[in-house]
PDB file of N, CA, C and O in Angstrom:
ATOM      1  N   UNK A   1       0.838  -1.175   0.000  1.00  0.00           N
ATOM      2  CA  UNK A   1       0.000   0.000   0.000  1.00  0.00           C
ATOM      3  C   UNK A   1       0.880   1.235   0.000  1.00  0.00           C
ATOM      4  O   UNK A   1       1.884   1.294   0.709  1.00  0.00           O
ATOM      5  N   UNK A   2       0.496   2.230  -0.806  1.00  0.00           N
ATOM      6  CA  UNK A   2       1.216   3.494  -0.903  1.00  0.00           C
ATOM      7  C   UNK A   2       0.375   4.609  -0.317  1.00  0.00           C
ATOM      8  O   UNK A   2      -0.841   4.641  -0.504  1.00  0.00           O
ATOM      9  N   UNK A   3       1.016   5.519   0.387  1.00  0.00           N
ATOM     10  CA  UNK A   3       0.354   6.739   0.833  1.00  0.00           C
ATOM     11  C   UNK A   3       0.782   7.864  -0.090  1.00  0.00           C
ATOM     12  O   UNK A   3       1.973   8.050  -0.341  1.00  0.00           O
ATOM     13  N   UNK A   4      -0.186   8.613  -0.593  1.00  0.00           N
ATOM     14  CA  UNK A   4       0.096   9.689  -1.535  1.00  0.00           C
ATOM     15  C   UNK A   4      -0.571  10.983  -1.102  1.00  0.00           C
ATOM     16  O   UNK A   4      -1.653  10.970  -0.515  1.00  0.00           O
ATOM     17  N   UNK A   5       0.081  12.096  -1.393  1.00  0.00           N
ATOM     18  CA  UNK A   5      -0.545  13.400  -1.229  1.00  0.00           C
ATOM     19  C   UNK A   5      -1.358  13.660  -2.489  1.00  0.00           C
ATOM     20  O   UNK A   5      -0.912  13.377  -3.601  1.00  0.00           O
ATOM     21  N   UNK A   6      -2.556  14.202  -2.302  1.00  0.00           N
ATOM     22  CA  UNK A   6      -3.443  14.438  -3.439  1.00  0.00           C
ATOM     23  C   UNK A   6      -4.127  15.784  -3.281  1.00  0.00           C
ATOM     24  O   UNK A   6      -4.124  16.382  -2.204  1.00  0.00           O
ATOM     25  N   UNK A   7      -4.713  16.246  -4.373  1.00  0.00           N
ATOM     26  CA  UNK A   7      -5.485  17.480  -4.373  1.00  0.00           C
ATOM     27  C   UNK A   7      -6.863  17.150  -4.943  1.00  0.00           C
ATOM     28  O   UNK A   7      -6.984  16.479  -5.968  1.00  0.00           O
ATOM     29  N   UNK A   8      -7.900  17.638  -4.253  1.00  0.00           N
ATOM     30  CA  UNK A   8      -9.271  17.397  -4.712  1.00  0.00           C
ATOM     31  C   UNK A   8      -9.453  18.066  -6.066  1.00  0.00           C
ATOM     32  O   UNK A   8      -9.096  19.230  -6.247  1.00  0.00           O
ATOM     33  N   UNK A   9     -10.006  17.326  -7.009  1.00  0.00           N
ATOM     34  CA  UNK A   9     -10.185  17.784  -8.377  1.00  0.00           C
ATOM     35  C   UNK A   9     -11.684  17.868  -8.664  1.00  0.00           C
ATOM     36  O   UNK A   9     -12.272  16.909  -9.163  1.00  0.00           O
ATOM     37  N   UNK A  10     -12.303  19.001  -8.353  1.00  0.00           N
ATOM     38  CA  UNK A  10     -13.748  19.163  -8.524  1.00  0.00           C
ATOM     39  C   UNK A  10     -14.459  18.963  -7.199  1.00  0.00           C
ATOM     40  O   UNK A  10     -13.843  18.590  -6.200  1.00  0.00           O
ATOM     41  N   UNK A  11     -15.741  19.211  -7.197  1.00  0.00           N
ATOM     42  CA  UNK A  11     -16.526  19.081  -5.975  1.00  0.00           C
ATOM     43  C   UNK A  11     -16.981  17.633  -5.792  1.00  0.00           C
ATOM     44  O   UNK A  11     -17.250  16.943  -6.775  1.00  0.00           O
ATOM     45  N   UNK A  12     -17.070  17.167  -4.546  1.00  0.00           N
ATOM     46  CA  UNK A  12     -17.590  15.817  -4.308  1.00  0.00           C
ATOM     47  C   UNK A  12     -19.042  15.744  -4.765  1.00  0.00           C
ATOM     48  O   UNK A  12     -19.741  16.756  -4.817  1.00  0.00           O
ATOM     49  N   UNK A  13     -19.481  14.546  -5.092  1.00  0.00           N
ATOM     50  CA  UNK A  13     -20.849  14.391  -5.589  1.00  0.00           C
ATOM     51  C   UNK A  13     -21.453  13.094  -5.098  1.00  0.00           C
ATOM     52  O   UNK A  13     -20.748  12.182  -4.665  1.00  0.00           O
ATOM     53  N   UNK A  14     -22.754  13.029  -5.174  1.00  0.00           N
ATOM     54  CA  UNK A  14     -23.501  11.832  -4.800  1.00  0.00           C
ATOM     55  C   UNK A  14     -24.021  11.214  -6.098  1.00  0.00           C
ATOM     56  O   UNK A  14     -24.617  11.911  -6.919  1.00  0.00           O
ATOM     57  N   UNK A  15     -23.801   9.918  -6.289  1.00  0.00           N
ATOM     58  CA  UNK A  15     -24.262   9.243  -7.501  1.00  0.00           C
ATOM     59  C   UNK A  15     -25.061   7.998  -7.122  1.00  0.00           C
ATOM     60  O   UNK A  15     -24.892   7.424  -6.046  1.00  0.00           O
ATOM     61  N   UNK A  16     -25.929   7.608  -8.039  1.00  0.00           N
ATOM     62  CA  UNK A  16     -26.706   6.389  -7.853  1.00  0.00           C
ATOM     63  C   UNK A  16     -26.129   5.319  -8.773  1.00  0.00           C
ATOM     64  O   UNK A  16     -26.012   5.529  -9.980  1.00  0.00           O
ATOM     65  N   UNK A  17     -25.769   4.173  -8.200  1.00  0.00           N
ATOM     66  CA  UNK A  17     -25.243   3.056  -8.969  1.00  0.00           C
ATOM     67  C   UNK A  17     -26.189   1.861  -8.801  1.00  0.00           C
ATOM     68  O   UNK A  17     -27.151   1.931  -8.037  1.00  0.00           O
ATOM     69  N   UNK A  18     -25.917   0.786  -9.504  1.00  0.00           N
ATOM     70  CA  UNK A  18     -26.762  -0.401  -9.335  1.00  0.00           C
ATOM     71  C   UNK A  18     -26.576  -1.025  -7.951  1.00  0.00           C
ATOM     72  O   UNK A  18     -27.358  -1.884  -7.546  1.00  0.00           O
ATOM     73  N   UNK A  19     -25.532  -0.588  -7.221  1.00  0.00           N
ATOM     74  CA  UNK A  19     -25.282  -1.076  -5.864  1.00  0.00           C
ATOM     75  C   UNK A  19     -25.789  -0.101  -4.798  1.00  0.00           C
ATOM     76  O   UNK A  19     -25.561  -0.313  -3.607  1.00  0.00           O
ATOM     77  N   UNK A  20     -26.469   0.952  -5.215  1.00  0.00           N
ATOM     78  CA  UNK A  20     -27.002   1.944  -4.292  1.00  0.00           C
ATOM     79  C   UNK A  20     -26.312   3.290  -4.442  1.00  0.00           C
ATOM     80  O   UNK A  20     -25.456   3.457  -5.311  1.00  0.00           O
ATOM     81  N   UNK A  21     -26.678   4.246  -3.603  1.00  0.00           N
ATOM     82  CA  UNK A  21     -26.099   5.582  -3.653  1.00  0.00           C
ATOM     83  C   UNK A  21     -24.691   5.571  -3.066  1.00  0.00           C
ATOM     84  O   UNK A  21     -24.415   4.867  -2.095  1.00  0.00           O
ATOM     85  N   UNK A  22     -23.802   6.365  -3.674  1.00  0.00           N
ATOM     86  CA  UNK A  22     -22.402   6.458  -3.238  1.00  0.00           C
ATOM     87  C   UNK A  22     -21.959   7.911  -3.260  1.00  0.00           C
ATOM     88  O   UNK A  22     -22.460   8.710  -4.051  1.00  0.00           O
ATOM     89  N   UNK A  23     -21.011   8.251  -2.385  1.00  0.00           N
ATOM     90  CA  UNK A  23     -20.329   9.543  -2.422  1.00  0.00           C
ATOM     91  C   UNK A  23     -19.047   9.347  -3.221  1.00  0.00           C
ATOM     92  O   UNK A  23     -18.343   8.352  -3.044  1.00  0.00           O
ATOM     93  N   UNK A  24     -18.746  10.299  -4.099  1.00  0.00           N
ATOM     94  CA  UNK A  24     -17.598  10.161  -4.999  1.00  0.00           C
ATOM     95  C   UNK A  24     -16.730  11.412  -4.915  1.00  0.00           C
ATOM     96  O   UNK A  24     -17.236  12.534  -4.913  1.00  0.00           O
ATOM     97  N   UNK A  25     -15.412  11.204  -4.846  1.00  0.00           N
ATOM     98  CA  UNK A  25     -14.445  12.295  -4.792  1.00  0.00           C
ATOM     99  C   UNK A  25     -13.343  12.012  -5.806  1.00  0.00           C
ATOM    100  O   UNK A  25     -12.722  10.949  -5.774  1.00  0.00           O
ATOM    101  N   UNK A  26     -13.102  12.961  -6.703  1.00  0.00           N
ATOM    102  CA  UNK A  26     -12.011  12.836  -7.667  1.00  0.00           C
ATOM    103  C   UNK A  26     -10.793  13.562  -7.116  1.00  0.00           C
ATOM    104  O   UNK A  26     -10.900  14.686  -6.625  1.00  0.00           O
ATOM    105  N   UNK A  27      -9.622  12.908  -7.201  1.00  0.00           N
ATOM    106  CA  UNK A  27      -8.383  13.510  -6.717  1.00  0.00           C
ATOM    107  C   UNK A  27      -7.290  13.360  -7.768  1.00  0.00           C
ATOM    108  O   UNK A  27      -7.319  12.449  -8.596  1.00  0.00           O
ATOM    109  N   UNK A  28      -6.329  14.273  -7.715  1.00  0.00           N
ATOM    110  CA  UNK A  28      -5.172  14.229  -8.613  1.00  0.00           C
ATOM    111  C   UNK A  28      -3.909  14.102  -7.771  1.00  0.00           C
ATOM    112  O   UNK A  28      -3.751  14.792  -6.764  1.00  0.00           O
ATOM    113  N   UNK A  29      -3.009  13.210  -8.192  1.00  0.00           N
ATOM    114  CA  UNK A  29      -1.719  13.022  -7.528  1.00  0.00           C
ATOM    115  C   UNK A  29      -0.618  13.155  -8.571  1.00  0.00           C
ATOM    116  O   UNK A  29      -0.889  13.337  -9.757  1.00  0.00           O
ATOM    117  N   UNK A  30       0.610  13.064  -8.119  1.00  0.00           N
ATOM    118  CA  UNK A  30       1.738  13.093  -9.050  1.00  0.00           C
ATOM    119  C   UNK A  30       1.765  11.829  -9.916  1.00  0.00           C
ATOM    120  O   UNK A  30       2.417  11.802 -10.960  1.00  0.00           O
ATOM    121  N   UNK A  31       1.057  10.787  -9.479  1.00  0.00           N
ATOM    122  CA  UNK A  31       1.030   9.520 -10.222  1.00  0.00           C
ATOM    123  C   UNK A  31      -0.196   9.375 -11.119  1.00  0.00           C
ATOM    124  O   UNK A  31      -0.298   8.403 -11.868  1.00  0.00           O
ATOM    125  N   UNK A  32      -1.128  10.328 -11.055  1.00  0.00           N
ATOM    126  CA  UNK A  32      -2.313  10.266 -11.899  1.00  0.00           C
ATOM    127  C   UNK A  32      -3.564  10.696 -11.162  1.00  0.00           C
ATOM    128  O   UNK A  32      -3.507  11.175 -10.030  1.00  0.00           O
ATOM    129  N   UNK A  33      -4.702  10.516 -11.827  1.00  0.00           N
ATOM    130  CA  UNK A  33      -6.003  10.877 -11.267  1.00  0.00           C
ATOM    131  C   UNK A  33      -6.709   9.624 -10.752  1.00  0.00           C
ATOM    132  O   UNK A  33      -6.628   8.557 -11.360  1.00  0.00           O
ATOM    133  N   UNK A  34      -7.402   9.773  -9.624  1.00  0.00           N
ATOM    134  CA  UNK A  34      -8.096   8.644  -9.010  1.00  0.00           C
ATOM    135  C   UNK A  34      -9.485   9.084  -8.559  1.00  0.00           C
ATOM    136  O   UNK A  34      -9.736  10.269  -8.339  1.00  0.00           O
ATOM    137  N   UNK A  35     -10.374   8.115  -8.427  1.00  0.00           N
ATOM    138  CA  UNK A  35     -11.716   8.349  -7.909  1.00  0.00           C
ATOM    139  C   UNK A  35     -11.867   7.551  -6.631  1.00  0.00           C
ATOM    140  O   UNK A  35     -11.568   6.358  -6.586  1.00  0.00           O
ATOM    141  N   UNK A  36     -12.337   8.227  -5.590  1.00  0.00           N
ATOM    142  CA  UNK A  36     -12.550   7.586  -4.293  1.00  0.00           C
ATOM    143  C   UNK A  36     -14.050   7.414  -4.095  1.00  0.00           C
ATOM    144  O   UNK A  36     -14.802   8.387  -4.159  1.00  0.00           O
ATOM    145  N   UNK A  37     -14.488   6.180  -3.853  1.00  0.00           N
ATOM    146  CA  UNK A  37     -15.894   5.832  -3.653  1.00  0.00           C
ATOM    147  C   UNK A  37     -16.123   5.533  -2.184  1.00  0.00           C
ATOM    148  O   UNK A  37     -15.368   4.772  -1.579  1.00  0.00           O
ATOM    149  N   UNK A  38     -17.166   6.131  -1.601  1.00  0.00           N
ATOM    150  CA  UNK A  38     -17.525   5.909  -0.201  1.00  0.00           C
ATOM    151  C   UNK A  38     -19.041   5.755  -0.089  1.00  0.00           C
ATOM    152  O   UNK A  38     -19.759   6.052  -1.043  1.00  0.00           O
ATOM    153  N   UNK A  39     -19.533   5.299   1.052  1.00  0.00           N
ATOM    154  CA  UNK A  39     -20.990   5.181   1.238  1.00  0.00           C
ATOM    155  C   UNK A  39     -21.681   6.544   1.083  1.00  0.00           C
ATOM    156  O   UNK A  39     -21.067   7.588   1.302  1.00  0.00           O
ATOM    157  N   UNK A  40     -22.934   6.518   0.710  1.00  0.00           N
ATOM    158  CA  UNK A  40     -23.715   7.740   0.508  1.00  0.00           C
ATOM    159  C   UNK A  40     -23.686   8.624   1.745  1.00  0.00           C
ATOM    160  O   UNK A  40     -23.810   8.139   2.869  1.00  0.00           O
ATOM    161  N   UNK A  41     -23.522   9.919   1.531  1.00  0.00           N
ATOM    162  CA  UNK A  41     -23.547  10.881   2.621  1.00  0.00           C
ATOM    163  C   UNK A  41     -22.314  10.894   3.498  1.00  0.00           C
ATOM    164  O   UNK A  41     -22.336  11.495   4.572  1.00  0.00           O
ATOM    165  N   UNK A  42     -21.241  10.249   3.076  1.00  0.00           N
ATOM    166  CA  UNK A  42     -20.019  10.185   3.874  1.00  0.00           C
ATOM    167  C   UNK A  42     -19.482  11.589   4.130  1.00  0.00           C
ATOM    168  O   UNK A  42     -19.173  12.316   3.186  1.00  0.00           O
ATOM    169  N   UNK A  43     -19.368  11.973   5.393  1.00  0.00           N
ATOM    170  CA  UNK A  43     -18.977  13.341   5.736  1.00  0.00           C
ATOM    171  C   UNK A  43     -17.522  13.642   5.382  1.00  0.00           C
ATOM    172  O   UNK A  43     -17.197  14.791   5.082  1.00  0.00           O
ATOM    173  N   UNK A  44     -16.641  12.647   5.407  1.00  0.00           N
ATOM    174  CA  UNK A  44     -15.238  12.875   5.042  1.00  0.00           C
ATOM    175  C   UNK A  44     -15.107  13.249   3.569  1.00  0.00           C
ATOM    176  O   UNK A  44     -14.253  14.061   3.213  1.00  0.00           O
ATOM    177  N   UNK A  45     -15.930  12.676   2.721  1.00  0.00           N
ATOM    178  CA  UNK A  45     -15.896  12.983   1.290  1.00  0.00           C
ATOM    179  C   UNK A  45     -16.692  14.248   0.989  1.00  0.00           C
ATOM    180  O   UNK A  45     -16.190  15.152   0.323  1.00  0.00           O
ATOM    181  N   UNK A  46     -17.922  14.316   1.473  1.00  0.00           N
ATOM    182  CA  UNK A  46     -18.815  15.413   1.116  1.00  0.00           C
ATOM    183  C   UNK A  46     -18.364  16.753   1.704  1.00  0.00           C
ATOM    184  O   UNK A  46     -18.804  17.803   1.234  1.00  0.00           O
ATOM    185  N   UNK A  47     -17.506  16.740   2.711  1.00  0.00           N
ATOM    186  CA  UNK A  47     -17.021  17.975   3.314  1.00  0.00           C
ATOM    187  C   UNK A  47     -15.794  18.558   2.633  1.00  0.00           C
ATOM    188  O   UNK A  47     -15.289  19.591   3.073  1.00  0.00           O
ATOM    189  N   UNK A  48     -15.307  17.940   1.589  1.00  0.00           N
ATOM    190  CA  UNK A  48     -14.102  18.402   0.884  1.00  0.00           C
ATOM    191  C   UNK A  48     -14.446  19.489  -0.129  1.00  0.00           C
ATOM    192  O   UNK A  48     -15.575  19.573  -0.611  1.00  0.00           O
ATOM    193  N   UNK A  49     -13.455  20.318  -0.442  1.00  0.00           N
ATOM    194  CA  UNK A  49     -13.630  21.410  -1.404  1.00  0.00           C
ATOM    195  C   UNK A  49     -12.608  21.268  -2.541  1.00  0.00           C
ATOM    196  O   UNK A  49     -11.534  20.693  -2.368  1.00  0.00           O
ATOM    197  N   UNK A  50     -12.973  21.804  -3.696  1.00  0.00           N
ATOM    198  CA  UNK A  50     -12.093  21.774  -4.854  1.00  0.00           C
ATOM    199  C   UNK A  50     -10.751  22.419  -4.505  1.00  0.00           C
ATOM    200  O   UNK A  50     -10.720  23.517  -3.949  1.00  0.00           O
ATOM    201  N   UNK A  51      -9.649  21.749  -4.826  1.00  0.00           N
ATOM    202  CA  UNK A  51      -8.311  22.260  -4.584  1.00  0.00           C
ATOM    203  C   UNK A  51      -7.734  21.913  -3.224  1.00  0.00           C
ATOM    204  O   UNK A  51      -6.551  22.149  -2.982  1.00  0.00           O
ATOM    205  N   UNK A  52      -8.545  21.357  -2.328  1.00  0.00           N
ATOM    206  CA  UNK A  52      -8.079  21.004  -0.987  1.00  0.00           C
ATOM    207  C   UNK A  52      -7.076  19.851  -1.057  1.00  0.00           C
ATOM    208  O   UNK A  52      -7.214  18.938  -1.871  1.00  0.00           O
ATOM    209  N   UNK A  53      -6.068  19.911  -0.191  1.00  0.00           N
ATOM    210  CA  UNK A  53      -5.092  18.815  -0.123  1.00  0.00           C
ATOM    211  C   UNK A  53      -5.619  17.722   0.799  1.00  0.00           C
ATOM    212  O   UNK A  53      -6.161  18.006   1.867  1.00  0.00           O
ATOM    213  N   UNK A  54      -5.456  16.474   0.378  1.00  0.00           N
ATOM    214  CA  UNK A  54      -5.871  15.319   1.165  1.00  0.00           C
ATOM    215  C   UNK A  54      -4.786  14.250   1.075  1.00  0.00           C
ATOM    216  O   UNK A  54      -3.898  14.327   0.225  1.00  0.00           O
ATOM    217  N   UNK A  55      -4.862  13.266   1.945  1.00  0.00           N
ATOM    218  CA  UNK A  55      -3.978  12.100   1.877  1.00  0.00           C
ATOM    219  C   UNK A  55      -4.812  10.921   1.409  1.00  0.00           C
ATOM    220  O   UNK A  55      -5.964  10.761   1.812  1.00  0.00           O
ATOM    221  N   UNK A  56      -4.223  10.101   0.558  1.00  0.00           N
ATOM    222  CA  UNK A  56      -4.929   8.919   0.081  1.00  0.00           C
ATOM    223  C   UNK A  56      -4.004   7.722   0.093  1.00  0.00           C
ATOM    224  O   UNK A  56      -2.781   7.857   0.059  1.00  0.00           O
ATOM    225  N   UNK A  57      -4.605   6.555   0.142  1.00  0.00           N
ATOM    226  CA  UNK A  57      -3.852   5.308   0.089  1.00  0.00           C
ATOM    227  C   UNK A  57      -4.215   4.602  -1.211  1.00  0.00           C
ATOM    228  O   UNK A  57      -5.363   4.642  -1.654  1.00  0.00           O
ATOM    229  N   UNK A  58      -3.246   3.969  -1.803  1.00  0.00           N
ATOM    230  CA  UNK A  58      -3.441   3.220  -3.036  1.00  0.00           C
ATOM    231  C   UNK A  58      -2.989   1.792  -2.777  1.00  0.00           C
ATOM    232  O   UNK A  58      -1.818   1.547  -2.489  1.00  0.00           O
ATOM    233  N   UNK A  59      -3.938   0.832  -2.882  1.00  0.00           N
ATOM    234  CA  UNK A  59      -3.571  -0.558  -2.593  1.00  0.00           C
ATOM    235  C   UNK A  59      -2.938  -1.237  -3.802  1.00  0.00           C
ATOM    236  O   UNK A  59      -2.813  -0.626  -4.864  1.00  0.00           O
ATOM    237  N   UNK A  60      -2.543  -2.481  -3.647  1.00  0.00           N
ATOM    238  CA  UNK A  60      -1.838  -3.211  -4.707  1.00  0.00           C
ATOM    239  C   UNK A  60      -2.694  -3.459  -5.939  1.00  0.00           C
ATOM    240  O   UNK A  60      -2.163  -3.745  -7.012  1.00  0.00           O
ATOM    241  N   UNK A  61      -4.019  -3.353  -5.802  1.00  0.00           N
ATOM    242  CA  UNK A  61      -4.926  -3.533  -6.938  1.00  0.00           C
ATOM    243  C   UNK A  61      -5.281  -2.216  -7.614  1.00  0.00           C
ATOM    244  O   UNK A  61      -6.008  -2.200  -8.607  1.00  0.00           O
ATOM    245  N   UNK A  62      -4.762  -1.099  -7.071  1.00  0.00           N
ATOM    246  CA  UNK A  62      -5.034   0.206  -7.657  1.00  0.00           C
ATOM    247  C   UNK A  62      -6.256   0.907  -7.096  1.00  0.00           C
ATOM    248  O   UNK A  62      -6.689   1.922  -7.643  1.00  0.00           O
ATOM    249  N   UNK A  63      -6.829   0.381  -5.999  1.00  0.00           N
ATOM    250  CA  UNK A  63      -8.004   1.007  -5.396  1.00  0.00           C
ATOM    251  C   UNK A  63      -7.554   2.146  -4.487  1.00  0.00           C
ATOM    252  O   UNK A  63      -6.692   1.973  -3.626  1.00  0.00           O
ATOM    253  N   UNK A  64      -8.160   3.316  -4.699  1.00  0.00           N
ATOM    254  CA  UNK A  64      -7.824   4.517  -3.920  1.00  0.00           C
ATOM    255  C   UNK A  64      -8.763   4.638  -2.722  1.00  0.00           C
ATOM    256  O   UNK A  64      -9.963   4.386  -2.836  1.00  0.00           O
ATOM    257  N   UNK A  65      -8.203   5.030  -1.566  1.00  0.00           N
ATOM    258  CA  UNK A  65      -8.970   5.256  -0.356  1.00  0.00           C
ATOM    259  C   UNK A  65      -8.535   6.549   0.284  1.00  0.00           C
ATOM    260  O   UNK A  65      -7.349   6.880   0.282  1.00  0.00           O
ATOM    261  N   UNK A  66      -9.472   7.276   0.826  1.00  0.00           N
ATOM    262  CA  UNK A  66      -9.176   8.510   1.537  1.00  0.00           C
ATOM    263  C   UNK A  66      -8.626   8.171   2.915  1.00  0.00           C
ATOM    264  O   UNK A  66      -9.189   7.331   3.617  1.00  0.00           O
ATOM    265  N   UNK A  67      -7.533   8.815   3.309  1.00  0.00           N
ATOM    266  CA  UNK A  67      -6.984   8.633   4.642  1.00  0.00           C
ATOM    267  C   UNK A  67      -7.618   9.702   5.507  1.00  0.00           C
ATOM    268  O   UNK A  67      -7.408  10.896   5.292  1.00  0.00           O
ATOM    269  N   UNK A  68      -8.401   9.263   6.494  1.00  0.00           N
ATOM    270  CA  UNK A  68      -9.131  10.202   7.338  1.00  0.00           C
ATOM    271  C   UNK A  68      -8.230  10.718   8.452  1.00  0.00           C
ATOM    272  O   UNK A  68      -7.364  10.007   8.960  1.00  0.00           O
ATOM    273  N   UNK A  69      -8.455  11.952   8.811  1.00  0.00           N
ATOM    274  CA  UNK A  69      -7.703  12.588   9.886  1.00  0.00           C
ATOM    275  C   UNK A  69      -8.665  12.904  11.023  1.00  0.00           C
ATOM    276  O   UNK A  69      -9.820  13.261  10.787  1.00  0.00           O
ATOM    277  N   UNK A  70      -8.195  12.776  12.231  1.00  0.00           N
ATOM    278  CA  UNK A  70      -9.026  13.106  13.389  1.00  0.00           C
ATOM    279  C   UNK A  70      -9.292  14.606  13.406  1.00  0.00           C
ATOM    280  O   UNK A  70      -8.390  15.409  13.167  1.00  0.00           O
ATOM    281  N   UNK A  71     -10.519  14.968  13.685  1.00  0.00           N
ATOM    282  CA  UNK A  71     -10.907  16.364  13.742  1.00  0.00           C
ATOM    283  C   UNK A  71     -10.920  16.840  15.183  1.00  0.00           C
ATOM    284  O   UNK A  71     -11.280  16.083  16.084  1.00  0.00           O
ATOM    285  N   UNK A  72     -10.536  18.075  15.407  1.00  0.00           N
ATOM    286  CA  UNK A  72     -10.564  18.633  16.746  1.00  0.00           C
ATOM    287  C   UNK A  72     -11.767  19.545  16.946  1.00  0.00           C
ATOM    288  O   UNK A  72     -11.839  20.259  17.946  1.00  0.00           O
ATOM    289  N   UNK A  73     -12.710  19.534  16.010  1.00  0.00           N
ATOM    290  CA  UNK A  73     -13.898  20.388  16.092  1.00  0.00           C
ATOM    291  C   UNK A  73     -14.853  19.896  17.155  1.00  0.00           C
ATOM    292  O   UNK A  73     -15.908  20.495  17.362  1.00  0.00           O
TER     293      UNK A  73
END
């Protein structure tokens, strides 16, 4: 598994798939562009803004995951 720095590319969105509703976030890294899929209404994804820096993990199969950070709010 690789940890990568990424930048949000566009606004997060909610989509309907044959497997149900999902939250989707597009990110850009130095290694390419990736799409992160999470359950519908996921606050970690839906709270992101275009251009924001995030950390992501890339597994051996090429699946991208958002690395969540603890909030002090």
